[in-house]
Residue frames as a rotation matrix with the C-alpha (Angstrom) as fourth column:
MET 1
0.572 0.820 0.005 0.00
0.820 -0.572 -0.004 0.00
-0.001 0.006 -1.000 0.00
PHE 2
0.892 -0.247 -0.379 2.74
-0.103 -0.927 0.360 2.44
-0.440 -0.282 -0.852 0.95
GLU 3
0.267 -0.809 0.523 5.46
0.836 0.464 0.291 1.14
-0.478 0.359 0.801 -1.38
LYS 4
-0.424 -0.618 0.662 7.72
0.864 -0.496 0.090 4.02
0.273 0.610 0.744 -2.58
GLN 5
0.588 0.748 0.309 5.65
0.626 -0.662 0.412 6.60
0.513 -0.049 -0.857 -0.72
VAL 6
0.466 -0.528 -0.710 8.55
0.555 -0.451 0.699 7.94
-0.689 -0.720 0.083 1.34
PRO 7
-0.680 -0.718 0.149 10.43
0.571 -0.391 0.722 9.04
-0.460 0.576 0.676 -1.82
HIS 8
-0.073 0.738 0.671 7.10
0.869 -0.283 0.406 10.23
0.489 0.613 -0.620 -3.25
TYR 9
0.839 0.514 -0.177 6.62
0.530 -0.700 0.479 12.74
0.122 -0.496 -0.860 -0.46
LEU 10
0.085 -0.882 -0.463 10.31
0.538 -0.351 0.767 13.64
-0.839 -0.314 0.444 -0.29
PHE 11
-0.697 -0.332 0.635 10.28
0.715 -0.259 0.649 14.56
-0.051 0.907 0.418 -3.98
LEU 12
0.270 0.869 0.415 6.97
0.790 -0.446 0.420 16.38
0.550 0.214 -0.807 -3.57
GLY 13
0.696 -0.067 -0.715 8.46
0.552 -0.588 0.592 18.41
-0.459 -0.806 -0.372 -0.73
LEU 14
-0.405 -0.912 -0.070 11.45
0.564 -0.309 0.766 19.32
-0.720 0.270 0.640 -2.91
LEU 15
-0.487 0.309 0.817 9.18
0.793 -0.235 0.562 20.38
0.366 0.922 -0.131 -5.75
LEU 16
0.637 0.769 -0.053 7.06
0.697 -0.546 0.465 22.52
0.328 -0.333 -0.884 -3.46
ALA 17
0.329 -0.622 -0.710 10.20
0.530 -0.501 0.684 24.08
-0.781 -0.602 0.165 -2.01
GLY 18
-0.677 -0.577 0.457 11.25
0.679 -0.248 0.691 24.95
-0.285 0.778 0.560 -5.55
VAL 19
0.024 0.792 0.610 7.87
0.802 -0.380 0.461 26.54
0.597 0.478 -0.645 -6.27
LEU 20
0.790 0.285 -0.542 8.09
0.591 -0.586 0.554 28.64
-0.160 -0.758 -0.632 -3.11
ALA 21
-0.104 -0.920 -0.378 11.62
0.561 -0.368 0.741 29.75
-0.821 -0.136 0.554 -3.96
LEU 22
-0.796 -0.256 0.548 10.63
0.603 -0.266 0.752 30.81
-0.046 0.929 0.366 -7.48
ALA 23
0.182 0.953 0.242 7.24
0.902 -0.260 0.345 32.36
0.392 0.155 -0.907 -6.67
ARG 24
-0.179 -0.343 -0.922 8.53
0.654 -0.741 0.149 35.90
-0.735 -0.577 0.357 -6.42
GLY 25
-0.747 -0.274 -0.606 8.03
-0.100 -0.854 0.510 39.22
-0.657 0.441 0.611 -8.15
SER 26
-0.500 0.538 -0.678 6.23
-0.865 -0.344 0.365 39.09
-0.037 0.769 0.638 -11.50
VAL 27
-0.867 0.178 -0.465 5.32
0.076 0.970 0.230 35.43
0.493 0.164 -0.855 -10.94
LEU 28
-0.574 0.627 -0.527 2.76
0.782 0.230 -0.579 36.65
-0.242 -0.744 -0.622 -8.40
THR 29
-0.808 0.260 -0.529 1.38
-0.250 -0.964 -0.092 39.68
-0.534 0.058 0.843 -10.26
GLY 30
-0.762 0.575 -0.298 -2.07
-0.374 -0.016 0.927 39.94
0.528 0.818 0.227 -11.84
GLN 31
-0.661 0.645 0.384 -5.63
-0.243 0.300 -0.922 38.86
-0.710 -0.703 -0.041 -11.06
LEU 32
-0.826 0.520 -0.217 -8.67
-0.098 0.245 0.964 37.25
0.555 0.818 -0.151 -12.65
TRP 33
0.111 0.978 -0.178 -12.28
0.293 0.139 0.946 37.76
0.950 -0.157 -0.271 -11.47
GLY 34
0.550 0.085 0.831 -10.97
-0.598 -0.654 0.463 39.61
0.583 -0.752 -0.309 -8.47
ILE 35
0.948 -0.284 0.143 -8.82
0.115 0.725 0.679 36.68
-0.296 -0.628 0.720 -7.43
GLY 36
0.493 -0.829 -0.264 -5.09
-0.803 -0.550 0.229 37.35
-0.335 0.099 -0.937 -7.25
THR 37
0.329 -0.488 -0.809 -2.42
-0.620 0.535 -0.575 35.30
0.713 0.690 -0.127 -9.00
PRO 38
-0.678 -0.629 0.382 -1.07
-0.702 0.398 -0.591 33.88
0.220 -0.668 -0.711 -5.71
THR 39
-0.088 0.728 0.680 -4.44
-0.642 0.480 -0.598 32.19
-0.762 -0.489 0.426 -5.08
TRP 40
0.790 0.369 -0.489 -4.66
-0.611 0.423 -0.669 30.84
-0.040 0.828 0.560 -8.62
LEU 41
-0.110 -0.919 -0.378 -1.09
-0.750 0.326 -0.576 29.59
0.653 0.220 -0.725 -8.24
MET 42
-0.659 -0.119 0.743 -1.94
-0.688 0.497 -0.530 27.71
-0.306 -0.860 -0.409 -5.07
LEU 43
0.405 0.871 0.278 -5.02
-0.560 0.476 -0.678 26.18
-0.723 0.119 0.681 -6.74
ALA 44
0.677 -0.171 -0.716 -3.06
-0.666 0.272 -0.695 25.18
0.314 0.947 0.070 -9.87
ILE 45
-0.490 -0.868 -0.078 -0.47
-0.696 0.444 -0.564 23.45
0.524 -0.223 -0.822 -7.67
ALA 46
-0.488 0.345 0.802 -3.00
-0.700 0.393 -0.596 21.87
-0.521 -0.852 0.049 -5.27
VAL 47
0.542 0.804 -0.245 -5.12
-0.790 0.388 -0.475 20.22
-0.287 0.451 0.845 -7.98
PRO 48
0.246 -0.474 -0.845 -2.34
-0.575 0.631 -0.521 18.00
0.780 0.614 -0.118 -9.37
ILE 49
-0.773 -0.550 0.316 -1.34
-0.558 0.353 -0.751 16.99
0.301 -0.757 -0.580 -5.85
VAL 50
-0.207 0.793 0.572 -4.89
-0.723 0.270 -0.636 16.04
-0.659 -0.546 0.517 -4.88
HIS 51
0.583 0.427 -0.691 -5.35
-0.806 0.408 -0.429 14.27
0.099 0.807 0.582 -8.23
GLN 52
-0.047 -0.701 -0.712 -2.26
-0.520 0.625 -0.582 12.11
0.853 0.343 -0.394 -7.93
ILE 53
-0.857 -0.183 0.482 -2.77
-0.516 0.336 -0.788 11.26
-0.017 -0.924 -0.382 -4.26
PHE 54
0.137 0.976 0.169 -6.37
-0.845 0.204 -0.494 10.33
-0.516 -0.075 0.853 -5.08
VAL 55
0.525 -0.017 -0.851 -5.12
-0.674 0.602 -0.428 7.96
0.519 0.798 0.305 -7.80
TRP 56
-0.603 -0.785 -0.146 -2.52
-0.483 0.504 -0.716 6.46
0.635 -0.361 -0.683 -5.46
PHE 57
-0.609 0.379 0.696 -5.14
-0.688 0.182 -0.702 5.82
-0.393 -0.907 0.150 -2.79
VAL 58
0.478 0.875 -0.080 -7.71
-0.786 0.385 -0.483 4.22
-0.392 0.294 0.872 -5.06
TRP 59
0.332 -0.412 -0.848 -5.18
-0.632 0.570 -0.525 2.14
0.700 0.711 -0.071 -7.02
ARG 60
-0.669 -0.743 -0.026 -3.45
-0.481 0.460 -0.747 0.79
0.567 -0.486 -0.665 -3.94
VAL 61
-0.466 0.551 0.692 -6.54
-0.697 0.254 -0.671 0.04
-0.546 -0.795 0.266 -1.80
GLU 62
0.624 0.728 -0.284 -8.03
-0.741 0.437 -0.510 -1.76
-0.247 0.528 0.812 -4.79
LEU 63
0.220 -0.618 -0.755 -4.92
-0.629 0.501 -0.594 -3.59
0.745 0.606 -0.278 -5.95
HIS 64
-0.723 -0.683 -0.098 -3.91
-0.336 0.473 -0.814 -4.87
0.603 -0.556 -0.572 -2.54
HIS 65
-0.922 0.358 0.149 -7.19
-0.050 0.270 -0.962 -5.06
-0.385 -0.894 -0.231 -0.61
GLN 66
-0.666 0.698 0.263 -10.07
0.527 0.190 0.828 -4.70
0.528 0.691 -0.494 -3.10
LEU 67
-0.594 0.419 -0.686 -11.53
0.606 -0.328 -0.725 -2.11
-0.529 -0.847 -0.059 -0.72
TRP 68
-0.810 0.314 -0.496 -12.75
-0.473 -0.849 0.235 0.33
-0.347 0.425 0.836 -3.38
THR 69
-0.599 0.592 -0.539 -14.93
-0.279 0.477 0.834 -2.41
0.751 0.650 -0.120 -4.90
HIS 70
-0.581 0.359 -0.731 -16.00
0.761 0.559 -0.330 -3.51
0.290 -0.748 -0.598 -1.47
TRP 71
-0.716 0.274 -0.642 -17.14
0.243 -0.764 -0.597 0.05
-0.655 -0.584 0.480 -0.66
PHE 72
-0.375 0.512 -0.773 -18.84
-0.674 -0.723 -0.153 0.89
-0.637 0.463 0.616 -3.94
GLY 73
0.158 0.514 0.843 -19.64
0.119 0.838 -0.533 -2.47
-0.980 0.185 0.071 -5.57
GLU 74
0.105 -0.065 0.992 -20.30
0.927 0.369 -0.074 -2.57
-0.361 0.927 0.099 -9.28
LYS 75
0.902 0.225 0.369 -20.18
0.354 -0.876 -0.328 1.26
0.250 0.427 -0.869 -9.46
SER 76
0.543 -0.728 -0.419 -16.62
0.471 -0.150 0.869 1.38
-0.695 -0.669 0.261 -8.08
LEU 77
-0.415 -0.734 0.538 -14.92
0.863 -0.129 0.489 2.11
-0.289 0.667 0.686 -11.40
LEU 78
0.180 0.585 0.791 -17.59
0.738 -0.612 0.284 4.69
0.650 0.533 -0.542 -12.32
ILE 79
0.945 0.197 -0.263 -17.22
0.327 -0.635 0.700 6.56
-0.029 -0.747 -0.664 -9.02
TYR 80
0.145 -0.969 -0.199 -13.44
0.540 -0.091 0.837 6.52
-0.829 -0.229 0.510 -9.29
GLY 81
-0.353 -0.275 0.894 -13.63
0.935 -0.135 0.328 7.59
0.030 0.952 0.305 -12.93
ILE 82
0.626 0.634 0.453 -15.85
0.587 -0.766 0.261 10.56
0.513 0.102 -0.852 -12.10
GLY 83
0.834 -0.372 -0.407 -13.44
0.191 -0.498 0.846 11.72
-0.517 -0.784 -0.344 -9.39
PHE 84
-0.129 -0.931 0.342 -10.48
0.714 0.152 0.683 11.16
-0.688 0.333 0.645 -11.70
MET 85
-0.145 0.108 0.984 -12.00
0.934 -0.313 0.172 13.09
0.327 0.944 -0.055 -14.60
LEU 86
0.879 0.473 0.053 -13.13
0.421 -0.824 0.379 16.03
0.223 -0.311 -0.924 -12.45
LEU 87
0.569 -0.751 -0.335 -9.60
0.121 -0.326 0.938 16.43
-0.813 -0.574 -0.095 -11.12
PHE 88
-0.233 -0.653 0.721 -8.08
0.823 0.262 0.503 15.77
-0.518 0.711 0.476 -14.55
ILE 89
0.246 0.422 0.872 -10.16
0.830 -0.557 0.036 18.52
0.501 0.715 -0.487 -16.14
ALA 90
0.953 0.131 -0.275 -9.48
0.278 -0.743 0.609 20.88
-0.124 -0.656 -0.744 -13.21
ARG 91
0.129 -0.986 -0.104 -5.75
0.693 0.014 0.721 20.73
-0.710 -0.165 0.685 -13.95
PRO 92
-0.555 -0.375 0.743 -5.79
0.813 -0.432 0.390 22.62
0.175 0.820 0.544 -17.29
LEU 93
0.406 0.794 0.452 -8.68
0.637 -0.600 0.483 24.83
0.655 0.092 -0.750 -16.20
THR 94
0.839 -0.152 -0.522 -6.89
0.395 -0.491 0.777 26.15
-0.374 -0.858 -0.352 -13.12
LEU 95
-0.209 -0.971 0.117 -3.70
0.757 -0.085 0.648 26.50
-0.620 0.224 0.752 -15.18
ILE 96
-0.273 0.189 0.943 -5.49
0.824 -0.461 0.331 28.55
0.497 0.867 -0.030 -17.85
ALA 97
0.809 0.587 0.031 -7.04
0.462 -0.667 0.585 30.78
0.364 -0.459 -0.810 -15.17
LEU 98
0.476 -0.731 -0.489 -3.60
0.480 -0.250 0.841 31.29
-0.737 -0.635 0.232 -13.63
ALA 99
-0.420 -0.688 0.591 -2.05
0.866 -0.108 0.489 32.01
-0.273 0.717 0.641 -17.04
PHE 100
0.159 0.573 0.804 -4.74
0.710 -0.632 0.310 34.58
0.686 0.521 -0.507 -17.82
ALA 101
0.924 0.180 -0.336 -4.32
0.377 -0.568 0.732 36.26
-0.060 -0.803 -0.593 -14.43
ASN 102
0.356 -0.899 -0.257 -0.54
0.201 -0.195 0.960 36.39
-0.913 -0.393 0.111 -14.86
ARG 103
0.612 -0.056 0.789 -0.48
0.780 0.209 -0.590 37.03
-0.132 0.976 0.171 -18.61
GLY 104
0.790 -0.306 0.531 2.26
0.137 -0.756 -0.640 39.13
0.598 0.579 -0.555 -20.16
THR 105
0.848 -0.473 0.241 4.81
-0.415 -0.307 0.857 38.59
-0.331 -0.826 -0.456 -17.40
LEU 106
0.455 -0.699 0.551 7.19
0.594 0.700 0.397 36.42
-0.663 0.146 0.734 -19.42
ALA 107
0.350 -0.439 -0.827 9.95
-0.516 -0.827 0.221 38.46
-0.781 0.350 -0.517 -21.06
LEU 108
-0.532 -0.421 0.735 9.89
0.370 0.665 0.649 36.54
-0.762 0.617 -0.198 -24.32
ASP 109
-0.709 0.227 -0.667 9.08
-0.634 -0.618 0.464 37.87
-0.307 0.753 0.583 -27.76
PRO 110
0.220 0.888 0.403 5.69
-0.461 0.459 -0.760 36.50
-0.860 -0.019 0.510 -28.91
PHE 111
0.559 -0.054 -0.827 7.22
-0.817 0.132 -0.561 35.80
0.140 0.990 0.030 -32.30
LEU 112
-0.569 -0.751 -0.335 9.36
-0.596 0.657 -0.461 33.23
0.566 -0.062 -0.822 -30.52
ALA 113
-0.718 0.303 0.626 6.92
-0.521 0.362 -0.773 32.14
-0.461 -0.882 -0.102 -27.82
TYR 114
0.294 0.953 -0.073 4.01
-0.763 0.188 -0.618 31.30
-0.576 0.237 0.783 -30.13
PRO 115
0.318 -0.214 -0.924 5.98
-0.730 0.567 -0.383 29.08
0.605 0.796 0.025 -32.55
LEU 116
-0.774 -0.632 0.026 7.55
-0.477 0.555 -0.682 27.36
0.416 -0.540 -0.731 -29.56
ALA 117
-0.385 0.747 0.542 4.08
-0.649 0.199 -0.735 26.78
-0.657 -0.634 0.408 -28.11
THR 118
0.531 0.575 -0.623 3.06
-0.847 0.325 -0.422 25.24
-0.040 0.751 0.659 -31.43
VAL 119
-0.250 -0.725 -0.641 6.08
-0.593 0.638 -0.490 22.91
0.765 0.258 -0.590 -31.31
PHE 120
-0.912 -0.052 0.406 4.86
-0.386 0.437 -0.812 21.76
-0.135 -0.898 -0.419 -27.88
LEU 121
-0.070 0.993 0.094 1.22
-0.801 0.001 -0.599 21.49
-0.595 -0.117 0.795 -28.93
ILE 122
0.130 0.143 -0.981 1.77
-0.900 0.432 -0.056 19.14
0.416 0.890 0.185 -31.88
PRO 123
-0.635 -0.370 -0.678 3.22
-0.151 0.921 -0.360 16.15
0.758 -0.126 -0.640 -29.95
SER 124
-0.900 0.338 0.275 0.94
-0.278 0.041 -0.960 16.79
-0.335 -0.940 0.057 -26.97
ILE 125
0.035 0.958 -0.284 -2.19
-0.922 -0.079 -0.378 16.62
-0.384 0.275 0.881 -29.13
TYR 126
-0.026 -0.138 -0.990 -0.85
-0.681 0.727 -0.083 13.53
0.732 0.672 -0.113 -30.90
ALA 127
-0.929 -0.341 -0.140 -0.29
-0.111 0.622 -0.775 11.91
0.352 -0.705 -0.616 -27.52
LEU 128
-0.588 0.771 0.243 -3.80
-0.511 -0.121 -0.851 12.73
-0.627 -0.625 0.465 -26.32
VAL 129
0.241 0.655 -0.716 -5.33
-0.969 0.198 -0.144 11.44
0.048 0.729 0.683 -29.57
SER 130
-0.375 -0.466 -0.802 -3.27
-0.451 0.847 -0.282 8.25
0.810 0.256 -0.527 -29.26
VAL 131
-0.966 0.086 0.244 -4.49
-0.203 0.330 -0.922 7.73
-0.160 -0.940 -0.301 -25.68
GLY 132
-0.183 0.983 -0.034 -8.10
-0.721 -0.158 -0.675 8.16
-0.668 -0.098 0.737 -26.79
LYS 133
0.327 0.340 -0.882 -7.84
-0.928 0.294 -0.230 6.06
0.181 0.893 0.411 -29.96
TYR 134
-0.001 -0.458 -0.889 -5.54
-0.335 0.838 -0.431 3.23
0.942 0.297 -0.154 -28.96
PHE 135
-0.893 -0.450 -0.026 -5.19
-0.104 0.263 -0.959 3.19
0.439 -0.853 -0.282 -25.19
GLY 136
-0.060 0.979 -0.195 -8.73
0.380 0.203 0.902 3.96
0.923 -0.021 -0.384 -24.16
LEU 137
0.093 0.193 0.977 -10.20
-0.636 -0.743 0.208 5.73
0.766 -0.640 0.053 -21.15
LYS 138
0.940 0.340 0.031 -10.56
-0.239 0.589 0.772 2.63
0.245 -0.733 0.635 -18.99
ARG 139
0.478 -0.836 -0.268 -6.91
0.799 0.541 -0.262 1.68
0.364 -0.089 0.927 -19.32
ALA 140
-0.248 -0.543 0.803 -5.91
0.136 -0.840 -0.526 5.29
0.959 -0.021 0.282 -18.74
LEU 141
0.457 0.512 0.727 -7.91
-0.667 -0.343 0.661 5.18
0.588 -0.788 0.185 -15.50
GLY 142
-0.615 -0.736 0.283 -6.02
-0.761 0.459 -0.459 2.05
0.208 -0.498 -0.842 -14.43
ILE 143
0.452 0.890 -0.053 -8.72
-0.862 0.452 0.230 -0.57
0.229 -0.058 0.972 -14.90
ASP 144
0.094 -0.478 -0.873 -6.07
-0.107 0.867 -0.486 -3.27
0.990 0.139 0.031 -14.56
HIS 145
-0.865 -0.311 0.393 -6.16
-0.391 -0.071 -0.918 -2.48
0.313 -0.948 -0.060 -10.83
PHE 146
-0.234 0.896 0.376 -9.85
-0.870 -0.020 -0.493 -3.45
-0.435 -0.443 0.784 -10.84
ASP 147
0.803 0.595 -0.046 -10.31
-0.511 0.647 -0.566 -6.09
-0.307 0.478 0.823 -13.55
SER 148
0.028 -0.865 0.502 -7.71
-0.275 0.476 0.835 -8.87
-0.961 -0.161 -0.225 -13.80
SER 149
0.535 0.217 0.817 -8.83
0.625 0.549 -0.555 -9.71
-0.569 0.807 0.158 -17.37
TYR 150
0.982 -0.180 -0.059 -7.13
-0.180 -0.790 -0.587 -6.51
0.059 0.587 -0.808 -18.58
ARG 151
0.342 -0.911 0.232 -3.82
-0.622 -0.035 0.782 -7.86
-0.704 -0.412 -0.579 -17.36
GLU 152
0.070 -0.284 0.956 -3.77
0.473 0.854 0.218 -10.28
-0.878 0.437 0.194 -20.28
ILE 153
0.927 0.284 0.244 -4.05
0.351 -0.438 -0.828 -7.51
-0.128 0.853 -0.505 -22.91
PRO 154
0.073 -0.974 0.215 -0.71
0.994 0.053 -0.095 -6.66
0.081 0.220 0.972 -24.55
PHE 155
-0.129 -0.213 -0.969 0.84
0.390 -0.909 0.148 -3.23
-0.912 -0.359 0.200 -24.05
ILE 156
0.846 0.533 -0.002 -0.18
0.253 -0.406 -0.878 -0.72
-0.469 0.743 -0.478 -26.75
LYS 157
-0.312 -0.947 0.082 2.30
0.478 -0.082 0.874 -0.24
-0.821 0.312 0.478 -29.61
GLN 158
-0.002 0.387 0.922 0.27
0.972 -0.216 0.093 2.10
0.235 0.896 -0.376 -31.83
GLY 159
0.876 0.309 0.371 0.15
0.273 -0.951 0.147 5.86
0.399 -0.027 -0.917 -32.27
ILE 160
0.438 -0.739 0.512 2.67
-0.733 -0.623 -0.273 7.60
0.521 -0.256 -0.814 -30.07
PHE 161
0.564 -0.192 0.803 3.10
-0.606 0.565 0.560 4.38
-0.561 -0.803 0.202 -28.10
LYS 162
0.943 -0.319 0.094 4.87
0.283 0.621 -0.731 2.95
0.174 0.716 0.676 -31.16
TYR 163
0.285 -0.865 0.413 7.80
0.042 -0.420 -0.907 5.17
0.958 0.276 -0.084 -30.25
THR 164
-0.760 -0.504 0.410 7.60
-0.381 -0.165 -0.910 5.27
0.526 -0.848 -0.066 -26.46
SER 165
-0.376 0.628 -0.681 5.67
0.692 0.679 0.245 3.41
0.616 -0.380 -0.690 -23.77
ASN 166
-0.259 0.219 -0.941 5.31
0.835 -0.438 -0.332 6.70
-0.485 -0.872 -0.069 -21.83
GLY 167
-0.548 0.038 0.836 3.81
0.675 -0.569 0.469 8.94
0.493 0.821 0.286 -24.48
MET 168
0.552 0.832 0.061 1.27
0.610 -0.452 0.651 10.45
0.569 -0.322 -0.756 -22.09
TYR 169
0.716 -0.280 -0.640 3.82
0.520 -0.399 0.756 11.65
-0.467 -0.873 -0.140 -19.55
LYS 170
-0.345 -0.932 0.110 6.57
0.751 -0.204 0.628 12.54
-0.563 0.299 0.770 -22.00
PHE 171
-0.866 -0.083 0.493 4.50
0.464 -0.499 0.732 14.42
0.186 0.863 0.471 -24.53
ALA 172
0.096 0.980 0.173 0.91
0.774 -0.183 0.606 15.10
0.626 0.076 -0.776 -23.46
PHE 173
0.445 0.068 -0.893 2.14
0.811 -0.454 0.369 17.25
-0.381 -0.888 -0.257 -20.59
LEU 174
-0.726 -0.664 0.180 3.83
0.667 -0.614 0.423 19.57
-0.170 0.427 0.888 -23.08
LEU 175
-0.001 0.823 0.568 0.35
0.694 -0.408 0.593 21.04
0.720 0.395 -0.571 -23.48
LEU 176
0.683 0.233 -0.692 0.79
0.709 -0.438 0.552 22.70
-0.175 -0.868 -0.465 -20.08
TRP 177
-0.342 -0.873 -0.347 4.00
0.615 -0.487 0.620 24.37
-0.710 -0.001 0.704 -21.24
ALA 178
-0.613 0.158 0.774 2.20
0.707 -0.328 0.627 25.59
0.353 0.931 0.089 -24.36
VAL 179
0.521 0.850 -0.075 -0.44
0.773 -0.433 0.463 27.32
0.361 -0.299 -0.883 -22.19
GLY 180
0.414 -0.434 -0.800 2.23
0.576 -0.555 0.600 29.26
-0.705 -0.709 0.020 -20.35
LEU 181
-0.675 -0.718 0.170 3.90
0.553 -0.340 0.761 30.30
-0.489 0.607 0.627 -23.59
LEU 182
-0.298 0.640 0.708 0.66
0.807 -0.226 0.545 31.33
0.509 0.734 -0.450 -25.29
PHE 183
0.785 0.617 -0.062 -0.24
0.540 -0.630 0.558 33.61
0.305 -0.471 -0.827 -22.37
LEU 184
-0.021 -0.890 0.456 3.38
0.105 -0.456 -0.884 34.65
0.994 0.029 0.102 -21.78
SER 185
0.729 0.413 0.546 2.88
-0.499 -0.226 0.837 33.74
0.469 -0.882 0.041 -18.12
GLU 186
-0.395 -0.916 0.074 5.75
-0.650 0.222 -0.727 33.03
0.649 -0.336 -0.683 -15.78
ALA 187
-0.329 0.330 0.884 3.43
-0.854 0.296 -0.429 31.57
-0.404 -0.896 0.184 -13.17
ALA 188
0.753 0.653 -0.083 1.84
-0.609 0.643 -0.465 29.15
-0.250 0.401 0.881 -15.65
LEU 189
0.373 -0.707 -0.601 5.27
-0.435 0.439 -0.786 27.96
0.820 0.555 -0.144 -16.79
LEU 190
-0.576 -0.527 0.625 6.23
-0.785 0.144 -0.603 27.37
0.227 -0.838 -0.496 -13.16
VAL 191
0.118 0.721 0.683 3.14
-0.746 0.519 -0.418 25.23
-0.656 -0.460 0.598 -12.67
ALA 192
0.804 0.127 -0.581 3.80
-0.545 0.549 -0.634 23.41
0.239 0.826 0.510 -15.95
ALA 193
-0.182 -0.957 -0.226 7.29
-0.596 0.290 -0.749 22.55
0.782 -0.001 -0.623 -14.71
PHE 194
-0.523 0.074 0.849 5.93
-0.811 0.263 -0.522 21.41
-0.262 -0.962 -0.077 -11.36
SER 195
0.481 0.847 0.226 3.19
-0.700 0.527 -0.483 19.28
-0.528 0.074 0.846 -12.94
HIS 196
0.645 -0.272 -0.714 5.51
-0.541 0.497 -0.678 17.71
0.540 0.824 0.174 -15.52
LEU 197
-0.506 -0.861 0.037 8.07
-0.590 0.315 -0.744 16.76
0.629 -0.398 -0.668 -12.86
TYR 198
-0.443 0.371 0.816 5.44
-0.802 0.244 -0.546 15.58
-0.402 -0.896 0.189 -10.38
ILE 199
0.675 0.694 -0.251 3.79
-0.734 0.593 -0.331 13.24
-0.081 0.408 0.909 -12.88
TRP 200
0.162 -0.699 -0.696 7.13
-0.379 0.607 -0.698 11.46
0.911 0.377 -0.166 -13.15
VAL 201
-0.729 -0.288 0.621 7.21
-0.676 0.158 -0.720 11.15
0.109 -0.944 -0.310 -9.38
HIS 202
0.254 0.909 0.330 3.80
-0.841 0.376 -0.389 9.48
-0.478 -0.179 0.860 -9.73
TYR 203
0.627 -0.015 -0.779 5.19
-0.601 0.627 -0.496 7.17
0.496 0.779 0.384 -12.41
TYR 204
-0.232 -0.870 -0.435 8.26
-0.299 0.490 -0.819 5.99
0.926 -0.060 -0.374 -10.51
CYS 205
-0.881 -0.141 0.452 6.73
-0.462 0.050 -0.885 5.92
0.102 -0.989 -0.109 -7.04
ILE 206
-0.173 0.905 0.389 3.22
-0.622 0.207 -0.756 4.65
-0.764 -0.372 0.527 -7.81
GLU 207
0.637 0.576 -0.513 2.61
-0.741 0.276 -0.612 3.44
-0.211 0.770 0.602 -11.35
LEU 208
0.012 -0.710 -0.704 5.84
-0.754 0.456 -0.472 1.56
0.656 0.537 -0.530 -12.05
PRO 209
-0.823 -0.272 0.499 5.74
-0.551 0.599 -0.582 -0.46
-0.141 -0.753 -0.642 -8.79
ASP 210
0.063 0.935 0.348 2.14
-0.540 0.326 -0.776 -1.36
-0.840 -0.139 0.525 -9.61
ILE 211
0.527 0.045 -0.849 3.06
-0.830 0.243 -0.502 -2.37
0.184 0.969 0.165 -13.18
ARG 212
-0.511 -0.820 -0.259 5.72
-0.709 0.572 -0.413 -4.65
0.486 -0.028 -0.873 -11.81
ARG 213
-0.705 0.314 0.636 3.27
-0.400 0.565 -0.722 -6.33
-0.586 -0.763 -0.272 -9.44
ILE 214
0.323 0.942 -0.092 0.43
-0.571 0.116 -0.813 -6.57
-0.755 0.314 0.575 -11.95
TYR 215
0.863 0.068 -0.501 2.40
-0.499 0.273 -0.822 -7.64
0.081 0.960 0.270 -15.01
ASP 216
0.654 -0.711 0.259 5.57
0.339 0.582 0.739 -9.00
-0.676 -0.395 0.622 -13.47
SER 217
0.722 -0.368 0.586 7.35
0.514 -0.282 -0.810 -6.51
0.463 0.886 -0.014 -15.73
PRO 218
0.040 -0.803 -0.594 10.79
0.990 -0.047 0.131 -5.23
-0.133 -0.594 0.794 -14.70
SER 219
-0.593 -0.249 -0.766 10.39
0.217 -0.965 0.145 -1.83
-0.776 -0.080 0.626 -16.34
MET 220
0.328 0.651 0.685 8.19
0.929 -0.091 -0.358 0.30
-0.171 0.754 -0.634 -18.57
ALA 221
0.325 -0.246 -0.913 10.47
0.272 -0.900 0.340 3.29
-0.906 -0.359 -0.226 -18.65
GLY 222
-0.500 -0.589 0.635 11.17
0.750 0.073 0.658 3.26
-0.434 0.805 0.405 -22.40
């Protein structure tokens, strides 16, 4: 249940310390709907943390103890999926709100920032399309923690997964960087960096140990 959770929270603490150290000056300027950038920044950081801890809790209590199914019965995956998707959608929404509040603070020429954002958008959209078309929502939710029959299905090798087994984490999260560049927001780029690093903490401290237990696979880090 708590495998790799000590390094999880150590790395999370380091990331939060980095955010606190960098959240100075223009990173904290601006407001949206009367709400200041510091509040939007806290929300945009809190949502990924809550999201990933929620996933850890549900995955582990179900994988090791089948408690989620015991609590919610045949609706267990649906209830988890609703919680997952609400938090998943809240991540870009809070980031966009933060970027709008803090817009124009990045000292980068738009003629450079916008093409760079496009470079980030192309692989991120391809990754999201690949997840939807080939991977599927249920597998993205981690249905193999709930339904053992999914453990017999081969790993996906289509779309972006033809080139990497971690297309979602490597490329889809570039979308967050693109948001910061499009709004020229220092605060949004800070959150993008935090989120992109923290999802790898999730991978190595939660998902990879679970993959090894479920599939008896030594690594999926390719």
